C-alpha positions in Angstrom: -25.3 1.1 28.4 -25.1 0.0 32.0 -22.8 1.8 34.4 -21.1 1.0 37.7 -23.3 3.6 39.4 -26.5 1.9 38.2 -25.3 -1.6 39.3 -24.3 -0.2 42.7 -27.7 1.5 43.1 -29.6 -1.7 42.3 -27.5 -3.8 44.6 -27.6 -1.1 47.3 -23.8 -1.1 47.7 -21.1 1.4 46.9 -19.4 1.8 43.5 -16.2 0.6 45.1 -17.8 -2.7 46.2 -19.0 -3.3 42.6 -15.5 -2.5 41.3 -14.0 -5.0 43.7 -16.3 -7.7 42.5 -15.6 -7.0 38.9 -11.9 -7.1 39.4 -11.9 -9.9 41.9 -10.2 -8.0 44.7 -12.0 -9.7 47.5 -13.3 -8.1 50.8 -16.9 -8.7 49.6 -19.3 -11.2 51.2 -20.4 -14.1 49.1 -24.0 -13.0 49.4 -23.3 -9.5 48.1 -21.0 -10.8 45.4 -23.7 -13.1 44.0 -26.2 -10.4 44.0 -23.9 -8.0 42.2 -22.9 -10.6 39.6 -26.6 -11.4 39.0 -27.3 -7.7 38.3 -24.3 -7.5 36.0 -25.6 -10.4 34.0 -29.1 -8.9 33.8 -27.8 -5.6 32.6 -25.3 -7.2 30.2 -22.6 -4.9 31.7 -19.3 -4.8 29.8 -16.3 -3.1 31.5 -15.0 -0.1 29.6 -11.4 -1.3 29.3 -10.5 1.7 27.2 -11.5 4.0 30.0 -9.8 1.9 32.6 -6.5 2.1 30.7 -6.8 5.8 30.3 -7.4 6.2 34.0 -4.3 4.2 34.8 -2.4 6.4 32.3 -0.5 3.4 31.2 1.8 3.8 28.1 2.1 1.0 25.6 5.0 0.6 23.3 4.8 -1.5 20.1 8.0 -2.6 18.5 8.2 -2.6 14.7 10.7 -5.1 13.3 11.2 -4.4 9.6 13.9 -4.1 6.9 15.9 -0.9 6.6 14.1 1.7 4.6 15.7 2.1 1.1 14.4 5.4 0.0 15.3 4.7 -3.6 13.3 1.4 -3.6 10.5 3.2 -1.8 8.5 0.3 -0.5 9.3 0.3 3.2 8.9 4.0 3.7 5.3 3.6 2.5 4.7 1.0 5.2 6.2 3.4 7.7 3.8 6.1 6.7 0.9 3.9 7.5 2.4 2.9 10.9 3.1 6.6 11.7 -0.5 7.6 10.8 -1.9 5.0 13.1 0.4 6.1 15.9 -0.6 9.7 15.4 -4.2 8.8 15.8 -3.5 6.7 18.9 -1.1 9.2 20.5 -3.6 10.5 23.0 -4.3 6.8 24.0 -0.6 6.6 25.1 0.4 4.4 22.2 4.0 4.7 21.1 6.2 2.8 18.6 9.9 2.0 18.5 11.4 0.9 15.1 14.0 -1.9 14.9 15.4 -2.0 11.3 17.4 -4.9 10.0 19.3 -5.6 6.8 16.9 -7.8 4.8 19.8 -9.5 3.0 21.4 -10.7 6.2 20.2 -13.4 8.6 22.8 -12.2 11.1 21.4 -8.7 11.0 17.8 -10.0 11.8 19.1 -12.1 14.6 21.0 -9.2 16.1 18.2 -6.6 15.8 15.5 -9.0 17.0 17.5 -9.6 20.2 17.7 -5.8 20.7 14.0 -5.5 20.2 13.0 -8.0 22.9 15.5 -6.5 25.3 13.4 -3.3 25.2 10.3 -2.9 27.1 7.7 -3.6 24.4 4.1 -4.7 24.7 3.7 -6.2 21.2 5.5 -6.6 17.9 4.7 -5.7 14.3 7.0 -7.7 12.1 7.8 -7.6 8.4 9.4 -11.0 7.9 11.6 -10.3 4.9 13.3 -13.3 3.1 14.7 -15.6 5.7 11.6 -17.3 7.1 13.4 -20.0 9.0 15.2 -17.4 11.1 12.1 -15.4 11.8 10.1 -18.5 12.7 12.8 -19.5 15.2 12.7 -16.0 16.7 8.9 -15.8 17.2 8.7 -19.4 18.5 11.0 -18.3 21.4 9.2 -15.1 22.2 7.6 -14.7 25.6 3.9 -15.6 25.6 3.0 -12.1 26.8 4.4 -10.5 23.7 1.8 -10.8 20.9 3.0 -10.3 17.4 1.5 -9.4 14.0 3.0 -10.2 10.6 2.6 -7.8 7.7 3.7 -8.0 4.1 4.0 -11.8 4.2 3.1 -14.6 6.7 5.4 -17.1 8.4 3.6 -20.4 8.5 3.9 -22.6 11.6 3.8 -19.7 14.0 1.1 -18.4 16.5 0.8 -14.8 15.1 -2.0 -12.7 16.4 -2.8 -11.6 12.9 -1.3 -11.9 9.3 -1.8 -8.8 7.1 -0.9 -9.5 3.5 -1.9 -10.0 -0.1 -2.6 -13.4 -1.7 0.8 -13.8 -3.3 -0.1 -16.8 -5.6 -3.3 -15.2 -7.0 -1.6 -11.8 -7.5 1.0 -13.7 -9.6 -1.8 -15.4 -11.5 -3.5 -12.1 -12.1 -0.3 -10.5 -13.3 0.2 -13.4 -15.8 -3.4 -12.9 -17.1 -2.6 -9.2 -17.7 0.6 -10.1 -19.4 -1.3 -12.6 -21.6 -3.5 -9.7 -22.7 -0.5 -7.5 -23.6 1.6 -10.0 -25.6 1.0 -11.7 -28.9 1.4 -15.4 -29.4 4.2 -16.5 -29.3 6.2 -14.4 -26.8 9.0 -14.8 -24.3 8.7 -13.4 -20.8 11.4 -12.7 -18.1 10.4 -13.2 -14.5 12.5 -11.5 -11.8 12.1 -13.0 -8.3 13.9 -14.5 -5.4 15.2 -18.0 -4.8 14.1 -18.4 -1.1 11.4 -21.1 -0.9 8.1 -20.2 0.6 8.7 -16.5 0.3 5.8 -14.4 -0.9 7.8 -13.1 -3.8 8.5 -16.6 -5.0 4.8 -17.5 -4.6 3.9 -14.6 -6.9 6.3 -16.0 -9.5 4.8 -19.5 -9.0 1.3 -18.2 -9.6 2.5 -16.4 -12.7 4.2 -19.6 -14.1 1.1 -21.7 -13.3 -1.1 -19.5 -15.4 1.0 -20.2 -18.5 1.3 -23.9 -17.9 -1.2 -24.7 -20.7 0.1 -22.0 -23.0 3.2 -23.6 -24.6 3.7 -20.8 -27.1 4.7 -18.5 -24.2 8.2 -19.1 -23.0 9.1 -18.1 -19.5 12.6 -17.5 -18.1 13.2 -16.9 -14.4 16.1 -14.8 -13.1 17.2 -14.2 -9.5 18.9 -11.0 -8.4 21.4 -11.6 -5.6 20.3 -8.6 -3.5 16.6 -8.2 -3.8 16.1 -5.5 -1.1 19.0 -3.3 -2.4 18.6 -3.7 -6.2 20.9 -0.8 -7.1 23.8 -3.1 -6.6 22.7 -6.0 -8.7 19.7 -5.3 -11.0 21.8 -3.7 -13.8 24.0 -6.8 -14.0 20.9 -9.0 -14.0 19.3 -7.1 -16.8 22.6 -7.3 -18.8 22.3 -11.0 -18.4 18.6 -11.1 -19.5 19.1 -9.0 -22.6 22.4 -10.4 -23.7 21.1 -13.9 -23.5 19.8 -15.9 -26.4 16.3 -15.2 -25.3 14.1 -12.7 -27.3 12.3 -11.1 -24.4 9.0 -9.4 -25.0 7.7 -8.8 -21.5 9.1 -8.6 -18.0 7.4 -9.4 -14.7 9.1 -8.4 -11.5 7.7 -9.7 -8.2 8.6 -6.5 -6.2 8.9 -2.8 -6.6 11.7 -2.9 -9.1 9.7 -2.0 -12.2 11.0 1.6 -12.2 14.6 0.4 -12.3 13.8 -1.9 -15.3 12.3 1.1 -17.1 15.5 3.2 -16.5 17.7 0.3 -17.8 15.7 -0.2 -21.0 15.5 3.6 -21.7 19.3 3.8 -21.5 20.3 0.4 -23.1 17.3 -0.9 -25.2 15.3 2.2 -26.3 14.5 0.8 -29.7 11.9 -1.7 -28.5 8.8 -1.5 -26.3 8.7 -4.1 -23.6 5.5 -5.0 -21.7 6.2 -4.5 -18.0 4.3 -5.5 -14.9 5.4 -5.0 -11.3 4.3 -4.1 -7.8 3.8 -1.1 -5.5 3.1 2.6 -6.1 6.5 4.0 -5.2 7.1 7.5 -6.5 9.1 6.4 -9.5 6.8 3.5 -10.4 3.9 6.0 -10.4 5.8 8.4 -12.6 6.6 5.7 -15.2 3.1 4.3 -15.0 1.7 7.7 -15.9 4.1 7.9 -18.8 3.0 4.5 -20.1 6.5 2.9 -19.6 5.0 0.5 -17.0 1.8 -1.3 -18.2 0.3 -2.4 -14.9 1.1 -2.1 -11.2 -0.4 -4.5 -8.6 -0.6 -2.5 -5.5 -0.4 -4.4 -2.2 -1.1 -1.3 -0.1 1.9 -1.2 2.3 0.5 1.9 4.0 -2.7 0.2 4.9 -0.9 -3.0 6.0 1.3 -1.0 8.4 -1.7 1.0 9.6 -3.9 -2.1 10.2 -1.0 -3.9 11.9 -0.7 -1.2 14.6 -4.5 -1.2 15.1 -4.6 -5.0 15.5 -2.0 -4.8 18.3 -4.0 -1.9 19.9 -7.3 -3.7 19.8 -5.8 -6.9 21.2 -3.5 -5.5 23.9 -5.3 -2.3 25.0 -9.0 -2.9 24.3 -8.8 -6.7 24.8 -11.0 -7.1 21.7 -10.7 -10.0 19.3 -8.9 -9.4 16.0 -9.0 -11.1 12.6 -6.4 -13.8 12.2 -5.9 -12.9 8.5 -6.4 -9.6 6.8 -6.1 -9.9 3.0 -5.4 -6.8 0.9 -7.4 -6.6 -2.4 -5.6 -7.3 -5.7 -5.7 -3.7 -7.1 -4.7 -3.2 -10.7 -3.4 0.3 -11.2 -3.0 1.7 -14.7 -2.1 4.9 -16.5 -5.8 5.6 -16.9 -6.9 5.1 -13.3 -3.9 6.2 -11.2 -5.2 9.8 -10.8 -8.3 8.5 -9.0 -6.5 5.9 -6.9 -6.2 6.5 -3.1 -4.6 4.5 -0.3 -5.1 5.8 3.2 
C-alpha cells in the first residue's frame, strides 16, 4: 500500500507538501501539485481516514432514539445489548453513544425526546421508529443535512435514511401463516394480535399472514388490536378475555410481536384444558423458556441484537471511515423451535 513517504520521495518534496496537496491547503506551486497528483494516481493512493481521525483524537457521539426498555417485554433490552457490544468494540476509536428513550405509545413523547436529542452534540442517529410513522417522518425530514440517520426494527418510507436494518415484515407474516397451516387441521379458527397503525411493520406481518390464507376458506381468521402494544401488561389480559369469551372457537394464535409468553401465561391460568397452537416473535427470556417447554410452537426471530449492532457500525463506517454502506440490511427469517433453540446463537 502506498504511503505519504513514498509519494514524497518520488516527487522529491516533503511529506508536508504532499499532505497539503491531498487536503487542498494551498501554498504549493501548480507544477508540484500536478506532479504529486500524478504520482498519487499512479500508486492508487487512498488516504487512511481511520488513522487521520485517530491522530486528531476526535470523539464521535451517536444518538440512539428508541422506545423505553420494558424489561418484562424484553425486546428493546436485546437491541441495546447489540448497540452496547458495538460501542465496546469501538471505544478505542473514540465512539460514544447517548440513549434517548421515548414512550412508544405517545406521539408527544417522541416529539419531546427527539427535540432533546438534536439539541445535544451528536454526529449521527440510530432510530427505532415505533408506531407513529408520520411523526417520525416529519422529524427526520427536518433534520440538519449533516446528521445522518439509520433506521432499525422498521423503515420509514419517504425519507433519506442512510440505511434501513430490518426484517421483511410481509414475508415473515406469510412464513408464520405457512407454519400455522402445518400445525392446524382443516377447518380451524385463528386469532391474530397486531396493531391498527397503517404501514407499521407489525401490521405488515399481519397482512402477510392473512394473505397466505386468502385461498383457504376453511381457515377463519379474526384480528384483534391491543390498545397498548409496547406495554402489554396493561391491556393484553383484557384482550385475551375478549378473544376467548367471544363466539369464536380459537385453535391457534399469531402475535406480531414479542407477546407470545404473555399469551402462554394467560392460557395456563384461564384455559389449561386445551392446547392452542401459538406463533410469535423474538427470543426474549420468557419466550425462550416457553418455547423449550413446548408451550410456544414457533418463534420468528428478527435478531434485535444484530440490528442494533449493525446500526452502530453503519454510522461508524459512514461518518468516521467515510465508507459506503448498504442502503438496506435484511435480517434472515429464522424459525426457532424447541428442537433447535439450544444450537441457536445471535451475536
